[in-house]
NUTOR-305615 format. One record per residue: residue number from 1; residue in three letters; x, y, z of N, C-alpha, C in turn. Coordinates in Angstrom, 3 decimals, always signed. Atoms other than C-alpha are relative to their C-alpha. Example, Ala and Ser with C-alpha at 12.3 -4.5 7.8 and 13.67 -1.06 7.14 Angstrom:
BEGIN
1_ala_+0.890_-1.190_+0.000_+12.300_-4.500_+7.800_+0.900_+1.200_+0.000 $
2_ser_-0.820_-1.190_-0.060_+13.670_-1.060_+7.140_-0.770_+1.090_+0.730 $
***
This chain:
BEGIN
1_met_-0.125_+0.382_+1.403_-17.560_+129.431_-45.061_-0.682_-1.345_-0.227 $
2_leu_+0.649_+1.253_+0.345_-19.634_+126.747_-46.723_+1.023_-0.996_-0.537 $
3_thr_-0.831_+1.081_+0.525_-17.831_+123.452_-47.255_-0.857_-1.258_-0.037 $
4_thr_+0.697_+1.285_-0.025_-18.823_+119.843_-47.809_+0.406_-0.826_+1.220 $
5_arg_-0.264_+0.638_-1.298_-17.408_+118.984_-44.372_-1.123_+0.467_+0.940 $
6_phe_+1.203_-0.521_-0.630_-20.917_+119.423_-43.036_-0.002_-0.210_+1.509 $
7_val_+0.217_+0.101_-1.436_-21.677_+120.095_-39.389_-1.457_+0.332_+0.265 $
8_asn_+1.399_-0.248_-0.327_-25.025_+120.271_-37.630_-0.305_+1.501_-0.028 $
9_gly_+0.427_-1.387_+0.110_-26.853_+123.489_-38.416_+0.422_+0.686_-1.280 $
10_ala_-0.472_-0.613_+1.242_-24.981_+124.237_-41.644_-0.817_-0.509_-1.188 $
11_pro_+0.673_+0.491_+1.211_-26.615_+124.034_-45.087_+0.741_-1.194_-0.583 $
12_asn_-0.632_+1.164_+0.624_-25.999_+120.636_-46.630_-0.733_-0.475_-1.256 $
13_trp_+0.740_+0.384_+1.201_-28.576_+120.450_-49.423_-0.858_+1.186_-0.422 $
14_leu_+1.003_-0.949_+0.476_-30.837_+122.605_-51.583_-0.639_-0.588_-1.234 $
15_asp_+0.661_+0.448_+1.219_-33.395_+121.953_-54.267_-0.992_+1.048_-0.469 $
16_val_+0.951_-0.924_+0.603_-35.686_+123.809_-56.605_-1.261_-0.765_-0.368 $
17_gly_+1.284_+0.490_+0.469_-39.373_+123.096_-57.046_-0.460_+0.938_-1.103 $
18_thr_+0.274_-0.825_+1.168_-40.466_+124.310_-60.458_-1.203_-0.512_-0.773 $
19_ser_+1.147_+0.394_+0.818_-43.464_+124.287_-62.762_+0.425_-0.672_-1.298 $
20_asp_-0.489_+0.592_+1.252_-41.255_+123.054_-65.624_+1.433_-0.468_+0.217 $
21_ile_-1.350_+0.489_-0.301_-38.315_+120.830_-64.751_+0.868_-0.046_-1.251 $
22_asp_-0.801_+0.011_+1.227_-37.246_+120.505_-68.395_+0.491_+1.410_-0.330 $
23_gly_-0.411_-1.376_+0.242_-37.242_+124.271_-68.812_+1.038_+0.466_+1.001 $
24_ala_-0.971_-0.369_-1.029_-35.395_+124.700_-65.510_+1.357_-0.629_-0.291 $
25_thr_-1.253_+0.668_+0.354_-32.801_+122.169_-66.651_+0.718_+0.761_-1.109 $
26_thr_-0.594_-0.788_+1.081_-32.251_+124.182_-69.817_+0.573_+1.308_+0.532 $
27_phe_-0.459_-1.278_-0.541_-31.975_+127.427_-67.865_+1.274_-0.166_+0.821 $
28_tyr_-1.168_+0.136_-0.877_-29.552_+126.249_-65.173_+1.178_-0.667_-0.718 $
29_gly_-1.075_+0.548_+0.813_-27.611_+124.225_-67.701_+0.717_+1.085_-0.776 $
30_gly_-0.605_-1.099_+0.742_-27.086_+127.345_-69.768_+0.738_+0.974_+0.885 $
31_leu_-0.599_-0.989_-0.897_-26.257_+129.516_-66.776_+1.212_-0.536_+0.742 $
32_phe_-1.062_+0.545_-0.852_-24.103_+127.211_-64.641_+0.699_-1.228_-0.592 $
33_gly_-0.579_+1.221_+0.560_-23.348_+124.238_-66.894_-0.495_-1.263_+0.679 $
34_trp_+0.530_+1.164_-0.704_-25.484_+121.901_-64.772_-0.663_-0.976_-0.975 $
35_gln_+0.744_+1.048_+0.690_-26.852_+118.601_-66.072_-0.939_-0.670_+0.995 $
36_phe_+1.002_+0.591_-0.884_-29.983_+116.934_-64.655_-0.019_-1.510_-0.165 $
37_gln_+0.029_+1.466_+0.002_-29.997_+113.268_-63.686_-1.134_-0.464_+0.894 $
38_ser_+1.128_+0.510_-0.772_-33.166_+111.495_-62.553_+0.480_-0.861_+1.163 $
39_ala_-0.314_+0.849_-1.157_-33.090_+109.862_-59.130_-0.627_-1.375_-0.122 $
40_gly_+0.557_+1.321_+0.233_-34.985_+106.902_-60.586_-1.512_-0.021_+0.010 $
41_pro_+1.455_+0.090_+0.144_-38.545_+105.687_-61.144_-0.770_+0.101_+1.308 $
42_asp_+0.694_-0.053_-1.295_-39.353_+105.584_-57.428_+0.119_+1.356_+0.680 $
43_ala_-0.287_-1.291_-0.636_-38.316_+109.200_-56.773_-1.038_+1.071_-0.310 $
44_gly_+1.062_-0.956_+0.265_-41.479_+110.873_-58.059_+0.415_+1.165_-0.880 $
45_gly_-0.460_-1.064_+0.881_-39.651_+112.871_-60.703_+1.154_+0.812_+0.548 $
46_tyr_-1.122_-0.720_-0.604_-36.949_+114.113_-58.326_+1.291_-0.397_-0.707 $
47_gly_-1.289_+0.289_+0.597_-33.451_+114.379_-59.693_+1.071_+0.921_+0.517 $
48_phe_-1.170_-0.715_-0.500_-30.012_+115.865_-59.234_+0.624_+0.846_-1.101 $
49_phe_-0.799_-0.838_+0.885_-28.301_+118.807_-60.881_+1.464_-0.289_+0.299 $
50_gln_-1.400_+0.349_-0.178_-24.682_+117.872_-61.450_+0.889_+0.893_-0.842 $
51_leu_-1.029_-0.777_+0.679_-21.564_+119.754_-62.459_+1.298_-0.785_+0.088 $
52_asp_-1.221_+0.824_+0.054_-18.486_+117.827_-63.567_-0.189_-1.316_+0.744 $
53_gly_+0.271_+1.301_-0.602_-20.161_+114.653_-62.330_-0.282_+0.026_+1.485 $
54_arg_+0.268_-0.106_-1.442_-20.772_+115.981_-58.806_-1.298_+0.776_+0.233 $
55_thr_+1.309_-0.586_-0.245_-24.148_+116.901_-57.358_+0.130_+1.352_+0.694 $
56_val_-0.010_-1.338_-0.588_-24.727_+120.587_-56.626_-1.362_+0.394_+0.560 $
57_ala_+1.349_-0.346_-0.460_-28.506_+120.623_-56.013_-0.957_-1.092_-0.463 $
58_gly_+1.061_+0.879_+0.461_-31.750_+118.731_-56.440_-1.093_+0.815_-0.654 $
59_gly_+1.107_-0.703_+0.613_-34.902_+119.567_-58.328_-1.108_-0.934_-0.404 $
60_met_+1.133_+0.780_+0.476_-38.348_+118.395_-59.301_-1.111_+0.933_-0.455 $
61_gln_+1.165_-0.768_+0.438_-41.511_+119.552_-61.002_-1.047_-0.030_+1.101 $
62_thr_+1.015_-0.102_-1.050_-44.169_+120.784_-58.579_-1.273_+0.604_-0.583 $
63_thr_+1.295_-0.515_+0.425_-47.825_+121.772_-58.841_-0.282_+1.322_+0.702 $
64_pro_+0.364_-1.250_-0.676_-49.405_+125.141_-57.978_-0.454_-0.211_+1.437 $
65_glu_+0.448_+0.287_-1.367_-50.916_+123.486_-54.913_+1.164_-0.157_+0.966 $
66_gln_-1.196_+0.151_-0.834_-47.377_+122.874_-53.627_+0.721_+1.326_+0.219 $
67_gly_-0.614_-1.310_-0.158_-46.578_+126.570_-53.809_+0.679_+0.462_-1.268 $
68_pro_-0.658_-0.531_+1.191_-44.850_+128.828_-56.318_+1.403_-0.575_-0.158 $
69_pro_-1.378_+0.458_+0.203_-41.524_+127.804_-57.895_+0.966_+0.721_+0.939 $
70_ser_-0.917_-0.600_-0.978_-38.755_+128.357_-55.350_+1.125_-0.966_+0.322 $
71_trp_-1.109_+0.778_-0.545_-35.449_+127.201_-53.961_-0.234_-0.228_+1.491 $
72_thr_+0.069_+0.339_-1.421_-35.426_+125.432_-50.584_+1.397_-0.360_+0.488 $
73_val_-1.297_+0.287_-0.620_-32.305_+125.420_-48.397_-0.228_-0.984_+1.149 $
74_tyr_+0.073_+1.012_-1.054_-31.771_+122.384_-46.133_+1.205_+0.143_+0.928 $
75_phe_-1.046_-0.097_-1.006_-29.755_+122.398_-42.915_+0.206_-1.366_+0.654 $
76_gln_-0.300_+1.312_-0.571_-28.002_+119.419_-41.378_-0.542_-0.135_+1.415 $
77_ser_+0.499_+0.340_-1.323_-29.633_+117.789_-38.386_+0.435_-1.416_+0.335 $
78_ala_-0.323_+1.350_-0.451_-28.441_+114.815_-36.367_-1.251_-0.808_+0.292 $
79_asp_+1.264_+0.652_-0.339_-32.087_+114.039_-35.565_-1.131_+0.867_-0.540 $
80_ala_+1.025_-0.813_+0.649_-34.740_+115.358_-37.939_-1.267_+0.097_+0.838 $
81_asp_+1.216_-0.022_-0.824_-37.583_+114.412_-35.589_+0.146_+0.970_+1.163 $
82_ala_-0.229_-0.910_-1.124_-36.035_+116.284_-32.665_+0.039_+1.446_-0.480 $
83_thr_-0.052_-1.363_+0.534_-35.368_+119.328_-34.854_-1.396_+0.497_-0.349 $
84_ala_+1.377_-0.380_+0.303_-38.975_+119.334_-36.070_-0.757_+0.360_+1.277 $
85_lys_+0.655_-0.296_-1.284_-40.165_+119.227_-32.473_+0.499_+1.326_+0.562 $
86_ala_-0.569_-1.263_-0.485_-37.793_+122.066_-31.545_-0.591_+1.178_-0.749 $
87_ala_+0.603_-1.076_+0.786_-39.216_+124.163_-34.397_-1.407_+0.311_+0.489 $
88_glu_+1.349_-0.214_-0.518_-42.731_+123.655_-33.084_+0.032_+0.696_+1.357 $
89_gln_-0.104_-0.611_-1.328_-41.662_+124.549_-29.551_+0.425_+1.468_-0.088 $
90_ala_-0.423_-1.388_+0.217_-40.128_+127.759_-30.958_-1.044_+0.778_-0.804 $
91_his_+1.146_-0.655_+0.651_-43.525_+128.635_-32.500_+0.114_+0.020_-1.517 $
92_gly_-0.001_+0.207_+1.433_-42.650_+127.474_-35.990_-0.993_-1.088_-0.361 $
93_lys_+0.933_+1.022_+0.472_-44.466_+124.859_-38.055_+0.750_-1.131_-0.691 $
94_val_-0.489_+1.122_+0.785_-43.819_+121.422_-39.482_-0.867_-0.070_-1.251 $
95_leu_+0.752_-0.042_+1.248_-44.882_+121.793_-43.111_-0.039_-1.364_-0.681 $
96_met_-0.049_+1.389_+0.470_-43.827_+118.262_-44.063_+0.663_-0.833_+1.082 $
97_gln_-0.503_+0.803_-1.103_-43.374_+115.655_-41.364_+1.281_-0.740_-0.384 $
98_pro_-1.215_+0.753_+0.300_-39.988_+113.907_-41.075_-0.306_-1.324_-0.684 $
99_met_+0.203_+1.231_+0.759_-39.728_+111.050_-43.532_+1.336_-0.523_-0.504 $
100_asp_-1.194_+0.624_+0.553_-37.095_+108.578_-44.701_-0.028_+0.094_-1.519 $
101_val_-0.107_-0.139_+1.452_-35.841_+109.003_-48.264_+0.853_-1.139_-0.536 $
102_met_-0.621_+1.158_+0.657_-34.976_+105.571_-49.635_+1.385_-0.335_+0.562 $
103_gly_-1.265_+0.326_-0.636_-32.163_+105.084_-47.131_+1.087_+1.040_-0.185 $
104_glu_-1.008_-1.028_+0.246_-30.368_+108.214_-48.352_+0.111_+0.969_+1.172 $
105_gly_+0.026_-0.920_-1.130_-31.353_+110.233_-45.279_-1.423_+0.178_+0.479 $
106_arg_+1.319_-0.299_-0.536_-34.298_+111.626_-43.354_-0.199_+1.505_-0.105 $
107_met_+0.219_-1.414_+0.278_-35.876_+114.950_-44.219_-1.301_+0.484_+0.607 $
108_ala_+1.238_-0.663_-0.379_-38.522_+117.410_-43.100_+0.032_+1.396_-0.593 $
109_ile_+0.116_-1.398_+0.404_-39.782_+120.781_-44.310_-0.684_+0.740_+1.140 $
110_leu_+0.486_-0.765_-1.144_-40.290_+123.311_-41.533_-0.276_+1.438_-0.426 $
111_gly_+0.226_-1.412_+0.217_-41.500_+126.888_-41.325_+0.380_+0.773_+1.250 $
112_asp_-0.377_-0.774_-1.182_-40.045_+129.563_-39.060_-1.188_+0.837_+0.487 $
113_lys_+1.102_-0.760_-0.597_-42.117_+132.014_-36.989_-0.674_+0.920_-1.008 $
114_ala_+0.565_-0.860_+1.039_-42.620_+134.198_-40.066_-0.614_-0.807_-1.142 $
115_gly_+0.543_+0.857_+1.045_-43.704_+131.208_-42.146_+0.966_-0.345_-1.105 $
116_val_-0.987_+0.283_+1.051_-40.495_+130.985_-44.176_+0.357_-1.488_+0.009 $
117_pro_-0.332_+1.422_+0.025_-39.997_+127.374_-45.314_+1.497_-0.236_-0.122 $
118_phe_-1.372_+0.469_+0.153_-36.686_+125.591_-44.967_+0.002_-1.496_+0.251 $
119_gly_-0.072_+1.439_-0.127_-35.556_+121.993_-45.019_+0.993_-0.447_+1.054 $
120_ile_-0.923_+0.683_-0.901_-33.833_+119.624_-42.627_+0.425_-1.284_-0.694 $
121_trp_-0.502_+1.251_+0.564_-31.604_+116.832_-43.887_+0.865_-0.698_+1.048 $
122_gln_-0.767_+0.860_-0.909_-30.427_+114.078_-41.531_+0.715_-1.015_-0.877 $
123_pro_-0.702_+0.814_+0.993_-27.686_+112.333_-43.523_-0.124_-1.496_+0.257 $
124_gly_-0.126_+1.448_+0.015_-27.849_+108.668_-44.381_+1.134_-0.319_-0.959 $
125_arg_-1.042_+0.241_+1.017_-25.993_+107.405_-47.426_+0.417_+1.291_-0.696 $
126_thr_-0.312_-1.290_+0.608_-26.221_+110.899_-48.898_+0.289_+1.019_+1.097 $
127_lys_-0.397_-0.955_-1.034_-24.318_+113.353_-46.729_-0.462_+1.412_-0.328 $
128_gly_+0.377_-1.335_+0.432_-25.216_+116.425_-48.787_+0.478_+0.225_-1.418 $
129_val_-0.504_-0.293_+1.346_-24.183_+118.184_-51.970_+1.485_-0.346_-0.080 $
130_asp_-1.400_+0.387_+0.208_-20.839_+117.196_-53.479_+0.923_+1.195_-0.202 $
131_lys_-0.794_-1.198_+0.237_-19.697_+120.736_-54.279_-0.612_+1.163_+0.767 $
132_ala_+0.428_-1.223_-0.675_-19.892_+123.923_-52.228_+1.153_+0.993_-0.035 $
133_asn_-1.003_-1.063_-0.008_-18.094_+127.262_-52.336_+0.968_-0.115_-1.173 $
134_glu_-0.760_+0.077_+1.243_-16.875_+126.551_-55.860_-0.850_+0.615_-1.107 $
135_thr_+0.742_-0.561_+1.121_-17.845_+128.056_-59.205_-1.116_-0.950_-0.421 $
136_gly_+1.156_+0.794_+0.383_-21.335_+126.851_-60.097_-0.684_-0.708_+1.143 $
137_ala_+0.562_+0.690_-1.162_-22.162_+125.721_-56.560_-0.428_+1.000_+1.067 $
138_leu_+0.460_-0.828_-1.122_-23.844_+127.059_-53.426_+1.186_+0.503_+0.804 $
139_cys_-1.114_-0.546_-0.779_-21.573_+129.407_-51.485_-0.465_+0.870_+1.170 $
140_trp_+0.491_-0.884_-1.065_-23.815_+131.509_-49.177_-1.519_-0.089_+0.011 $
141_val_+1.460_-0.100_-0.069_-27.412_+131.816_-47.954_-0.362_+1.219_+0.832 $
142_glu_+0.482_-1.156_-0.741_-29.391_+134.813_-46.706_-1.473_-0.180_+0.338 $
143_leu_+1.393_-0.031_-0.417_-32.596_+135.008_-44.721_-0.485_+1.439_-0.017 $
144_tyr_+0.653_-1.303_-0.010_-34.762_+138.010_-45.519_-1.221_-0.097_+0.892 $
145_thr_+1.040_+0.088_-1.008_-37.145_+138.757_-42.669_-0.397_+1.388_+0.484 $
146_leu_+0.481_-1.265_-0.558_-39.220_+141.517_-41.085_+0.428_+0.195_+1.442 $
147_asp_-0.373_-0.068_-1.416_-37.991_+140.705_-37.563_+1.281_-0.791_+0.209 $
148_met_-1.293_+0.679_-0.083_-34.284_+139.918_-37.333_+0.233_-0.643_+1.357 $
149_ala_-0.210_+0.543_-1.347_-34.232_+139.421_-33.558_-0.815_-1.268_+0.194 $
150_gln_+0.855_+1.176_-0.120_-37.137_+137.002_-33.693_+0.559_-1.165_-0.814 $
151_ala_-0.560_+1.040_+0.857_-35.541_+135.100_-36.569_+1.259_-0.599_+0.627 $
152_ala_-1.226_+0.493_-0.627_-32.179_+134.862_-34.783_-0.336_-0.924_+1.171 $
153_trp_+0.407_+0.829_-1.141_-33.926_+133.482_-31.687_-0.553_-1.338_-0.481 $
154_phe_+0.610_+1.242_+0.497_-35.946_+130.945_-33.674_+1.057_-0.975_-0.501 $
155_tyr_-0.984_+0.916_+0.580_-32.984_+129.516_-35.589_+1.034_-0.454_+1.023 $
156_his_-0.852_+0.476_-1.087_-30.885_+129.378_-32.436_-0.690_-1.132_+0.755 $
157_glu_+0.750_+1.026_-0.730_-33.609_+127.415_-30.650_-0.161_-1.275_-0.824 $
158_thr_+0.295_+1.148_+0.860_-34.224_+125.126_-33.635_+1.248_-0.700_-0.506 $
159_leu_-1.198_+0.559_+0.621_-30.786_+124.641_-35.192_+1.287_+0.304_+0.763 $
160_gly_-1.191_-0.365_-0.753_-28.412_+126.114_-32.614_+0.836_+1.076_-0.657 $
161_leu_-0.798_-0.976_+0.738_-27.307_+128.849_-35.010_+0.337_+1.207_+0.864 $
162_glu_-0.479_-1.172_-0.717_-25.298_+131.758_-33.655_+0.154_+1.168_-0.979 $
163_thr_-0.119_-1.193_+0.839_-25.181_+135.335_-34.965_+1.132_+0.883_+0.494 $
164_ser_-1.025_-0.993_-0.343_-22.497_+137.995_-35.046_-0.135_+1.168_-0.961 $
165_ala_+0.090_-1.208_+0.825_-22.366_+141.558_-36.361_+1.350_+0.260_-0.645 $
166_val_-1.221_-0.262_+0.760_-19.809_+142.263_-39.076_-0.127_+1.379_-0.649 $
167_ala_+0.028_-1.346_+0.564_-18.985_+145.847_-40.051_+0.362_-0.031_-1.477 $
168_phe_-0.348_-0.187_+1.395_-18.982_+146.814_-43.709_-0.369_+1.424_-0.375 $
169_pro_+0.285_-1.395_+0.343_-19.136_+150.162_-45.553_-1.509_+0.272_-0.026 $
170_gly_+1.411_-0.356_-0.028_-22.488_+151.730_-44.724_-0.795_-0.624_+1.118 $
171_gly_+0.762_+0.577_-1.104_-23.439_+149.643_-41.718_+0.577_-1.303_+0.488 $
172_thr_-0.411_+1.308_-0.496_-23.318_+146.188_-40.194_-0.853_-1.075_-0.651 $
173_tyr_+0.670_+1.157_+0.600_-24.296_+142.761_-41.470_-0.045_-1.092_+1.049 $
174_thr_+0.166_+1.055_-0.994_-25.647_+139.971_-39.276_+0.314_-1.346_-0.629 $
175_cys_-0.424_+1.299_+0.525_-23.799_+136.732_-40.025_-0.485_-1.124_+0.905 $
176_ile_+0.408_+1.180_-0.767_-24.790_+133.237_-38.915_+1.005_-1.118_-0.208 $
177_asn_-0.906_+1.137_+0.049_-22.691_+130.200_-38.106_-0.526_-1.112_+0.898 $
178_pro_+0.427_+1.104_-0.856_-23.195_+126.741_-36.564_+0.445_+0.218_+1.443 $
179_glu_-0.265_-0.175_-1.429_-23.215_+126.556_-32.782_+1.409_-0.454_+0.357 $
180_gly_-1.318_+0.337_-0.500_-19.739_+126.647_-31.268_+1.077_-0.116_-1.054 $
181_ala_-0.966_+0.203_+1.080_-18.023_+126.608_-34.671_+0.825_+1.239_-0.287 $
182_gly_-0.782_-1.210_+0.185_-16.814_+130.209_-34.603_-0.294_+0.718_-1.298 $
183_glu_+0.322_-0.845_+1.142_-16.942_+133.005_-37.118_+0.637_-0.470_-1.307 $
184_asp_-0.599_+0.523_+1.228_-14.653_+131.184_-39.564_-0.962_-0.933_-0.737 $
185_ser_+0.953_+0.926_+0.606_-17.613_+128.862_-40.216_-1.275_+0.698_-0.458 $
186_met_+1.180_-0.736_+0.443_-20.053_+131.634_-41.178_-0.420_-0.452_-1.398 $
187_phe_+0.499_+0.480_+1.281_-22.251_+130.443_-44.019_-1.115_+0.862_-0.572 $
188_gly_+1.106_-0.802_+0.496_-24.899_+133.143_-44.357_-0.271_+1.200_+0.881 $
189_gly_+0.343_-1.189_-0.750_-26.626_+136.193_-43.013_-1.498_+0.178_+0.120 $
190_ile_+1.396_-0.385_-0.181_-29.905_+137.684_-41.857_-0.130_+1.468_-0.385 $
191_val_+0.161_-1.349_+0.540_-31.172_+140.804_-43.629_-1.419_+0.486_+0.282 $
192_asp_+1.307_-0.615_-0.226_-34.001_+143.153_-42.676_-0.625_+0.338_-1.350 $
193_leu_+0.686_-0.289_+1.254_-36.527_+143.302_-45.505_-0.062_+1.501_-0.294 $
194_ala_+0.126_-1.446_+0.190_-36.842_+147.036_-44.921_+1.264_+0.623_-0.577 $
195_asp_-1.266_-0.547_+0.469_-33.185_+147.500_-45.855_+0.287_-0.303_-1.468 $
196_asp_-0.275_+0.396_+1.384_-33.473_+146.005_-49.344_-1.270_+0.108_-0.833 $
197_pro_+1.221_-0.211_+0.787_-36.090_+147.377_-51.747_-0.230_-1.063_-1.062 $
198_ala_+0.175_+1.060_+0.993_-35.464_+144.462_-54.121_-0.798_-1.167_+0.557 $
199_glu_+0.679_+1.134_-0.638_-37.057_+142.096_-51.613_-1.370_+0.407_+0.510 $
200_gln_+1.371_-0.306_-0.371_-40.799_+141.976_-51.020_-0.586_-0.972_+1.017 $
201_ser_+0.555_+1.008_-0.917_-41.282_+138.870_-48.871_+1.125_-0.754_+0.682 $
202_ala_-0.994_+0.736_-0.778_-39.482_+136.804_-46.257_+0.299_-1.350_-0.670 $
203_tyr_-0.389_+1.284_+0.600_-37.512_+133.815_-47.608_+1.504_-0.191_+0.155 $
204_trp_-1.426_+0.316_+0.056_-34.128_+132.081_-47.776_+0.476_+0.138_-1.446 $
205_leu_-0.568_-0.246_+1.326_-32.001_+133.193_-50.736_+1.342_-0.715_-0.132 $
206_pro_-1.301_+0.638_+0.221_-29.232_+130.879_-52.033_+0.862_+0.816_-0.959 $
207_tyr_-0.982_-0.640_+0.878_-26.092_+132.367_-53.595_+0.858_-1.080_-0.660 $
208_phe_-0.879_+0.899_+0.729_-24.119_+130.559_-56.270_+1.229_+0.774_-0.481 $
209_glu_-1.258_-0.614_+0.440_-20.479_+131.333_-57.026_+0.085_-0.055_-1.526 $
210_val_-0.193_-0.055_+1.453_-19.762_+132.453_-60.600_+1.358_+0.621_-0.305 $
211_ala_-1.276_-0.575_+0.420_-16.676_+133.413_-62.533_-0.135_+1.468_-0.360 $
212_asp_+0.226_-1.374_+0.460_-18.253_+136.668_-63.747_-1.461_+0.346_+0.246 $
213_ala_+1.378_-0.340_-0.350_-21.367_+138.224_-62.184_-0.717_+0.709_-1.135 $
214_asp_+0.633_-0.722_+1.102_-22.024_+140.531_-65.141_-0.367_-0.945_-1.141 $
215_ala_+0.304_+0.990_+1.027_-21.834_+137.628_-67.581_-1.201_-0.845_+0.423 $
216_ala_+1.142_+0.775_-0.500_-24.285_+135.695_-65.360_-1.300_+0.790_-0.154 $
217_val_+1.173_-0.857_+0.192_-26.697_+138.648_-65.493_-0.432_-0.024_-1.468 $
218_ala_+0.322_+0.005_+1.426_-26.504_+138.786_-69.285_-0.565_-1.347_-0.435 $
219_leu_+0.480_+1.336_+0.340_-26.958_+135.014_-69.581_-1.411_-0.230_+0.539 $
220_thr_+1.336_+0.154_-0.579_-29.957_+135.109_-67.257_-1.046_+0.623_-0.905 $
221_arg_+0.935_-0.653_+0.922_-31.672_+137.589_-69.557_-0.173_-0.812_-1.285 $
222_gln_+0.060_+0.759_+1.252_-30.792_+135.565_-72.666_-0.802_-1.286_+0.156 $
223_leu_+0.651_+1.285_-0.245_-32.182_+132.402_-71.087_-1.440_+0.148_+0.500 $
224_gly_+1.387_-0.221_-0.381_-35.501_+134.014_-70.136_-0.236_+0.252_+1.465 $
225_gly_+0.144_-0.309_-1.417_-34.822_+134.725_-66.479_-0.175_+1.490_+0.228 $
226_thr_+0.230_-1.396_-0.378_-35.286_+137.996_-64.607_+1.147_+0.504_+0.863 $
227_val_-1.006_-0.656_-0.833_-32.696_+140.365_-63.169_-0.752_+0.823_+1.032 $
228_arg_+0.742_-0.667_-1.071_-34.165_+141.409_-59.820_+0.797_+1.154_+0.596 $
229_ala_-0.889_-1.071_-0.435_-31.165_+143.517_-58.788_+1.288_-0.150_-0.800 $
230_pro_-1.165_+0.121_+0.878_-28.284_+144.289_-61.198_+1.286_-0.211_+0.790 $
231_ala_-1.290_+0.267_-0.641_-24.686_+143.410_-60.467_+0.529_+1.248_+0.692 $
232_met_-0.571_-1.106_-0.765_-23.093_+145.584_-57.801_+1.146_-0.522_+0.854 $
233_asp_-1.153_+0.360_-0.824_-19.848_+145.585_-55.852_-0.283_+0.284_+1.461 $
234_ile_+0.008_-0.207_-1.441_-19.724_+145.152_-52.084_+1.441_-0.168_+0.469 $
235_glu_-1.419_-0.015_-0.356_-16.301_+146.061_-50.733_+0.351_-1.145_+0.940 $
236_gly_-0.469_+1.102_-0.817_-14.455_+143.081_-49.343_-0.819_-1.260_-0.119 $
237_val_+0.882_+1.161_+0.148_-17.263_+140.703_-50.342_+0.043_-0.531_-1.427 $
238_gly_-0.010_+0.429_+1.384_-17.490_+140.626_-54.104_-1.040_+0.740_-0.805 $
239_arg_+0.992_-0.603_+0.892_-19.813_+141.457_-56.982_-1.200_-0.941_-0.067 $
240_ile_+1.179_+0.845_-0.127_-23.364_+140.190_-56.579_-1.127_+0.505_-0.905 $
241_ala_+1.223_-0.349_+0.718_-26.644_+140.155_-58.514_-1.101_-0.931_+0.477 $
242_lys_+1.159_+0.795_-0.390_-30.124_+138.950_-57.586_-0.841_-0.284_-1.231 $
243_leu_+0.627_+0.460_+1.228_-31.916_+136.931_-60.228_-1.183_-0.912_+0.313 $
244_ser_+0.974_+1.079_-0.125_-34.825_+134.586_-60.806_-0.038_-0.751_-1.315 $
245_asp_+0.075_+0.801_+1.217_-35.267_+131.753_-63.268_-1.307_+0.309_-0.746 $
246_pro_+1.197_-0.354_+0.776_-37.993_+131.855_-65.963_-1.323_-0.343_+0.683 $
247_tyr_+1.228_+0.451_-0.660_-40.489_+130.267_-63.553_-0.221_+0.689_+1.335 $
248_gly_+0.178_-0.822_-1.184_-39.948_+132.666_-60.657_+0.826_-0.387_+1.208 $
249_ala_-0.839_+0.385_-1.139_-37.526_+130.808_-58.367_+1.148_+0.992_+0.151 $
250_arg_-0.976_-1.058_-0.246_-35.270_+133.431_-56.771_+1.331_-0.564_+0.488 $
251_phe_-1.347_+0.374_-0.433_-31.508_+133.109_-56.314_+0.916_+1.180_-0.257 $
252_ala_-0.989_-1.050_+0.226_-28.363_+135.223_-56.359_+1.295_-0.629_-0.478 $
253_val_-1.335_+0.431_+0.409_-24.909_+134.983_-57.875_+1.021_+0.966_+0.579 $
254_ile_-1.073_-0.830_-0.531_-21.607_+136.272_-56.579_+1.328_-0.423_-0.614 $
255_lys_-1.406_+0.210_+0.300_-18.090_+136.625_-57.862_+0.729_+0.507_+1.240 $
256_ser_-0.558_-0.379_-1.293_-16.371_+136.579_-54.494_+1.311_+0.749_-0.148 $
257_ala_-1.269_-0.721_-0.050_-13.591_+139.012_-53.719_+1.098_-0.943_+0.483 $
258_pro_-1.098_+0.834_-0.498_-10.162_+137.435_-53.176_+0.089_+0.074_+1.507 $
259_gln_-0.134_+0.035_-1.448_-9.670_+136.329_-49.607_+1.257_+0.745_+0.452 $
260_gln_-1.155_-0.706_-0.537_-7.425_+138.613_-47.587_+0.871_-0.958_+0.806 $
261_thr_-0.921_+0.859_-0.745_-4.325_+136.886_-46.221_+0.778_+0.797_+1.014 $
***
């Protein structure tokens, strides 16, 4: 489960790069109630999406040369430089070299063996997002890939992540958790691209918790976004939908099923 008690290997930050930060602010504000706050004149246009005064994500306007609009998931590292080196040794790439961020932490953007980008955040003053696993905040992440075994090996070598198979109606799901933290700390999964016709390319997909998945689908349409996969129930998990914002950044929403006691 995602929490803000971050441990190494778990997601601790995410941000969206978009061709229109003002439009994205309007969209996510309408969908989740987020407000955008600039990180200041020295931040290059970067800012924070906040909900009830707490940060849930970051965002900034990007150029076509920086890639298409997308969400980037960051994972906690005790040593961003060592993690970047580990990614290279595991046949990944360093897409953005480790760099200090105004004393808030140290970051890098890496690519796995399939070229899927992801971030590393070594906490400084900023430990990570202020809200997780709550309505309007990140609650799960999924890696879509053509080679699940290769991906599991890469992320184990780079971040120490462990995988486990969880049975659900119709098959099994590959969950991931931080090294040595056990299955109670599962924060995401790995999915074979061939198993989901809604997905066309390898990438990390963030899920945000919502009070009503169907209402989120309707709001997405009203706000100019795209419904990539309509709301559907997954027994024991919840009701999910796959969406994208008006600029093409992909994400999902979930109304989680009540936890069994």
